[in-house]
N, C-alpha and C positions, 0 to 999 in steps of 0.2 A: 828602514828599519828591516832588519832581518832578525829572525828567531830561529833556534834551533834546540834540539835534545840528542842526547846519547845515553844510551840502554848498554852496559856491557856488565853482565851479573856476574863475571868472575874477577870486576875491578874491585880495588878496596873502596873506590867512592861510585858505585854502578849507574847511578841517575843523576846526569847533568843537565841544567838548563843555561842558555845563551841567547845574547841580545846584541845587535850593534846598532845603534842608532846613530844617524847623520841628522843634522837639525842646521839647515842653511840659515836661519834666522839666529843663531847662537853666537856668540862673540869668536872674532878669529881666533883660533889657538884651543878652542874648546867644542866645535862641532860635531865631533864625534865621542860617545858615551858608552862603555861596554859594560854588560851586567852579566853576572855568571853567579850560578846558586848550584846546590845540591839540594835534589829531593828527598824528604826523610825517609827511614822505611816505613813510618806510622803514617804517612801518607799512601804510599803503594799499597802497604798493608787493607787500607779503606778501598781498594780496587779488585773486582773479581780475579781471583788467582791465573794467571797465566804464565806463558813462557817469556813475551815479548811484551813491554809496557811503552814500545816508542812512540806509537800512536795517543796514549794518553799524555805522554810527556812533550810531546810536539804542541798538544794543543794546551797544554801546563804552562809551556814556556809562551805561548802568546798571552795568555791570563795572567801572567806573572810579570811581564814586561808592560803591559798597559796598564796594571794596580801599581806597580813600582814608580814608573815616571806619570802618573797621572797630574802631578804638579811639579814636575821636573827633576832634576840634579842639581846639587848646590854646586855653585861655582866660589872660587877664593874669595872673592870679593863680599859674600855674603846674598847674592842674587839668585836668581836660579834659570836653568835653562832647560832644554828639550822636554817641557810640559807637553803632554799629549792632550791636555783637556781644552776641548774647542778646535782641533787643528784637524785637518786633512791628513793623512797618513798613507804612505805607499809601504805596504807590510807583504815582505817575502817569505815565503814557506816552502821547506823542500819535501814535505810528505803531503801526497796528493789527498789519502784519506783525509787527514787532519785537516787540509787545507778546505776539503768541500764541506767538513762539518762546520768548520767555523764561520765559513759563508752561510749558509743554510739556518745555522743556530739551532742544529740540533741534530741527534744521530740515535740511531737504534742502538748503539753500543751506550748502557747507562752510562758508564763513567765519563766517555768523552761527552755524551749529551749533555750531563750537568755542567762539564767544565764549558761547554760552549753556552749553556744557559748565563751562566756566570759571566762570559765575556761578553755576551749581548745585554746583561743588567750594566757591566761595567761601562760600554760605551754609551749607551743611552745615558749613564748619569753624568760621565764626564763630557759628554757631547762630542767625543770623537767620530771621524768620519774616516774609516778606513777604505782604503783599495787592497785587498787583497791578490796576491797572485803566486806563481809557482816559480821556484827558482831550482836549478839544479843543484845537486848535492855538493859536487867539486865546486859551485860558484857561490856557496852560502858561507859568507867570511863566519858567521855565526857559530858555525860547527867547531872553532877553535875553543871559546869559551865553554862553549858545553860540553868539551872534554878537559876545561879547567888549562888550557893550553892558552894563558896569555901572553908568553914571552914570543910564541910563534905567531901570535896575532899582531905584533908589533912591527912584523915584517908587510903587513898590507896597510896597518893603520898607525903608523909610528907615535901619533901623537894622541892617540885615546886615553879618555879616562875609566878608569877600570873600578868598579865598586864590586865587593866581596857579597857573599851571602847575607854576611851580618849587616849591610848597608853603608859600609865605611868605604871611602874611597881609598885603592889599592895604590895609585899613583903610577908612573911610568917605570917599568923595570929598567929600560934603558938607560935613563936618566936624563934622555934628550928633553930638549925646550919643546915646547907644545906649536903645533904648525899644522893647521887644517888642511886636508884633501878636500878636493872637488868632488862634487857627488856626481854619480855615473851620467854621462850627458845624456843618455835613453831616458831618464825618469822624467815624468811630467804628472801633477798634481791630478788624478783622477779620483773625486772624492765618491764614496760607496756607503750607502746607508746601512746597518745591520740588519739583515733579513727578518728576522723575530726576535721577541723579548719574551722571555720563559720566567715563570716565577721560580726565586731559588729561595730555599728552604734550608735553615740551619748552616749559614755558610759564616765561617771565622775565617779572615784572612791576614795575612802578616807579609811583609814585602818579599819578592824573590820566591820564599817556599810557602806552598799553601797549606791549610788544614781544613778538610769540610766533611 
């Protein structure tokens, strides 16, 4: 799983979230799922005012992905795939600060700290066991959906299934038939339990975009 976020204050859609998830147990042709979403101004307005929100958004992208795919994504035959519940997950993030806080389960920054608490609670609730690691930004394919560039993503994952911020499948913009890609050969399952569980108060969540 790769997650990423983008914050460009001068863009019409300044705060984007993205994730690319590969599931080797999913049916052939449906092994990649792409999730993208836009963070509403109401959410950002609940954070401490600052010039740059990329750290908070990187943490939110991770939280949103585990929540959105806790029970998987629907397949055309009515079944579901990519469920993260009860699974070992290898999760790549390209922001060192957000990554450290998510692994630790806390942060001195109150906004990232609350998101880390929410993630810890979700991981315990769905019994997911992530191993979180760093990936260079240039190698993070989730950068494209975080910038709403789904067409560009198809150069890397020509068969991925795209779900927008409304939770509906967008389909392949190329019209190509689904065909799976192999996972990176260097990946291996290295389960890691969440470091800490913190109390979460007043959290109201919906897929992809969170309000708390």
